[in-house]
N, C-alpha and C positions, 0 to 999 in steps of 0.2 A: 033425050040428051043427058038427063042426070044419070040413067041408068048405064049409058055409054061410058060417062066419065067415071062412074063407080067401078065398072069393069077395068077400064084402063088403070085407075088407081090401084086396084088389087093386083093387076098384072105386073105393074111396075114396082109395087111393094114387095109382093111375095113371089118368088120363084115357084115353078111347079114341084120342085123338090120340097121347099120349105112348106109348101101347102099341104103336100101329103104327110109330112112330119106333124104339122098341126092337127091334121085329121087323124092321125094315129094317136096322138096325145089325147084328143077329145074321146076317141073311142074306148080309151081306158077310163070308164066312168068313175071308178073309185079314186084314181089319181087326179081326174079332172075336178071332181067336186072337193076333193081335199085341198086342191090349190085354192079353190074359192073360199072354202072355211078358213084355211090358214091365212090367206091375204085379208079377209075380213077380220080376223082376230088381231093380226099384226097392225093393221091400220088403226083399229080402235085403241090399241095399246100405245100407239104413238101419241095419242091425245089423252094419255093417262092423267095428266094434271087437271083435265077438264071433267074426269069421271070419279076420281078418288084424291081429295085434297082437303086440308084442313083450313083452306081459305076459300072465300066465296068466288064464284065466277064473275059475277057482276054485283056492284052495290050502287044504288041510287039514293044520294043524301043531299039534301039541300039543294034540289033542282040540278045536281050534277051527277054524272055517271063515272064510277071508278071500276077499274078492273084488277081487283087485288091478286088474282092468280097470275098475272103478268108483272105487276108493279108493287112496289113497297110503299105503304102509307103510314105515317105515324098515327098515334091516338088522337092528337089535336086536330086532325083533319075531320074527324067525326065527333068533336066536342069532348075528347078525353082530356086528361090532365098531363101526360106524359109525351115526350118526343119520340119514344121507343116505338117499334113497329106494332101495329094494332093486333091484338089478340082477338079475332072475331068470334072465337068460341066462347069468350068471356061473357057472361050474362049482362055485365054492366055495359060494355061496348055494343052488344047486340041490342040492348034496349034503346041506347042513344041513336042507333041507326034506324031502328023500326019506328022511332017517334018522329022521324022526319023523312022517311023513305022506305025502302025495302032491301032485301037481300036475296040474291040468287045463289043457292047452294049445290054443289056437285051432288050427284047421285049417292055417293059415299063421302062422309064428311070427315075422312081420315086420310092422311097421306102415309107413306110407307114407314115414316119414322115418327109419326103421331103417337104419343103415349095417351091412353085412355085412363085417366085418374079416377074416374067414377065406376070402376068395375064393381059389381055387387059381391064378386068372390075374388079370392086371389088369382094372380095370372099363373098359368094360362087359363083363360075363362072360356067356357063352352059357348057354342053358337047362340045368339040371342038376336032380338030385334034390332039392336044396336050395332052388333058385330055379327054379321050373317054366317061367318065361318069361325067365329070365335077370335080369341086374341092368342099371340104367342107368350112365351114366358117373359117378355119384357112389356106386356099390356098394348102391344101394337097390332092393329087390325090385320087379320090374315088375308082377307080380300084384297085390301090395298097393296099388301106385299106381293100377292100372287100377279096382280095386274102389272106392277112395276118390274117384278121379277121376270115375267114372261118378255117384256119389251127388252130388258137388258141382255137376257139370254139370247134372244134372236138377233139383236144388234151386234153383240159379241160374235156370235157365230157367222153372221154374214161378213162382217169385217175381216175375221180371221180366214174365212173361205176364200174371199176376193183377193186378199193380198197373198195368201199362200199360193192360190192358183196362179197368180201373175209370176210370182218368183219360181214356181215350179215349172211352169210352161216355158219360161225363158231359159232356165237352166237345161231342162230337158231337150229343147230345140238346139242350143248350141252343142250340147253333147252329141245328139244324133246326127246333126248336120255334118260337123267336122270330123267326128269319129277319132281314130287313132289315139295319140297320147292325151289329147283333151278329153276324150270319153273315158279313158283308163284312169286318168287322174281324178275325174269327177266321180267315177263310180268308187274308187277307193276312199275318197273324202265322205261320200254318202255312207260307206259302211262304217267308218269310224264315227261319224257325227251321230248316226242313228243308234249306236251302241252306248251312247252317253245316258246316264240315269236322269232323266228329266225331273222326277219327283224329288230326287235328293238335291239337285240344283235349285229348285224352287224352295226347298226347305232352307237351304243355306241362305239364299238371296232374301228371303223374308225375314231372316234374323237381323239384318242391318239395312234393309230398304223397306220403306212403307209401302205396301202394294196399293195399286190403283188400276182402273180399267185399262189405260193406255200401256202401262208397265207390264201388266199381265198379258196383253194383247203381243207386245214385242216379245215377251219371253216364249209365248206358245207359237209365235210366228218363226222363231229361230229353228224350231223342231217339226213343224207341220208342213214346211214347203216340199218336203220329200215325197209326199204322196203321190203327186202327178208327174214326178220326174221320169220315172221308169216308163209310164204310159206314152208321154210324149216323146221320149227318146226312141221308144220302139217304132213309133209311127214315123219319125224323121228317118231312122236307119232304113226302113222299108221304102220310104218315098223317095230318097235321094238317088235311087237306081231307077226310077221309072223313066218311061221314054219322054214325057212332057217336061220333066225336070231337065233331063240332058239337053232337050231342044232349047229350053229357055237359057240354059248356061251357054250353049253353041251360039245363041244370038246375041250374046254379051250381056246378059242381064246380071247384075251384081248379087252378091251373095244376100244381101239384105232383102232385096226384092224377090229372089227365089224362096227365101225362107218364109216371108210374111205374105206373099201373094199366091204362091203355089203349093207349099208344104204344110203351112200352119192351118188352113181350113181342114185339111183331113185329120189333123191331130185335135182339132177342137171338138169334133164329134165325140171321141172318147172322153175328152176333158169334160164337156157338158154333162155327159152321162154320169160321171163320177160326182159332180159338184153337189147334188142333194145329199148324198151320203157323206160327203166331207163336212157338210154344214150339220148334219145330224152328229157326226163324231165331235165336232167342235162344241156343240151345246153339251154333249154328254160330259166331254172333258172339263168344261167349266163348272158344271154342276158337281163332278166328283171332286174338283179341287176345293170348291165352296163347302162341300160336306166334310172334307179333311181339315178345313180351317186354313188352306193355303191359297185361297182364291182372292175374291174381291174384298175390300177393306170390311172390317166389322161394322154392322150396321147397315150395309148396303142390301137392297132387295135382292134376294137370292133364293132360287128354289132349292139349291143345295143345303143352304142354312136352315130352310124350313124343315127338310128332311132330317137334318142333323137334329134339330129341335124335337122332331117327332120321335127320333131315337132316344134322347135324353129324357123325354116326358111321355111315358107310356101310358100314363094315366090321361093324357090328352090326345087321343087318337086322331082328331081332326087336323092337326098340323101336319103329321106325316102323310095322312090320306090325301088331304087336298092337294099338297105339293106333288105327291106322286101321281095323282090322277091328271093334273095339268101338264107335268112333264111327260107322262105316257101318251096323252092326247097330241102333244106337240110333236113328238118322235115318231108317233104312228102316222101323222099327216105327212111329215116329211119322207117316210119311207114309201108311202103310197105315191107321193109326188115323184120321187126317184124312179119307181117302177114305170110310172107313165112316161118320164123323159127317156128311160131305156127303151121303151116300146116306140116311142117317136123316132128315135135314131136308129132303130134296128134295121140293117141292111136288108134283111129278109123280107121286110114289109114295105120296101120301097117300090 
């Protein structure tokens, strides 16, 4: 009975077409295992505060359990003298806690903005037992900045890809479905809008606006939504003359129902094929802007900033090399995943 239920669940959940697509995706071993590795690294980076932090994960003191990684506690909580937030790296506070309890530290006892004041040499310091990949030119741990930088790069790329895909699909669908003057006006607007100098606009805006994650995402969204318009527009222009679309219109189905129920699924095949490469381009764009100094705010964990530090500190090759290796690994995995997605939706393999 359980076998029959499992088969029934699979049949209802996955259509034969989607099952073949999943099978084609798994046949591309390089892309399939790249997805597993990338997903593992991304999930790990989501818990960066529990891996690299200058605050303990847990503190057991005076028969009570505290979670400093999630909450703020004053020094007086652990027998200190001040009401300010406890500095758990201070030997005095650490001694008070160990006298009546214990401390559970993360694997790396540095956050992305923690400054190591006890470096044996001037910053940037070479790799050591304390700083596995050394420190940057501001005495911050490189490993911690790589972990947080990986997370913010992927989150920025995913956000930009999702929002730009939504806008691009909607605008391309409207242009392709209605055609005529709407399509003509849309195409002329895209030609003018795509010709604007994005980098110069960013330089001008950063001169009077303090950049942050959402501000930068909004600016990039203004220019990145055009990537999928042509693809979706072409699919809708082709599909609007198909027999089943004409039949649906003859039966009285409204334009909204025809667009989303009958024409959009065809366009989504091409859209999903492009999305991994759009994600790769979004991450590359963020890294480039950070490298030039027009991206995330100064001090933010950024792979582009580490590459820029490697360029400015040629005597510290671990800076540029570590950031380059992480960025190359990330982009390579995404390219392999994109190839597997393309194979999964290839009509010749259906």
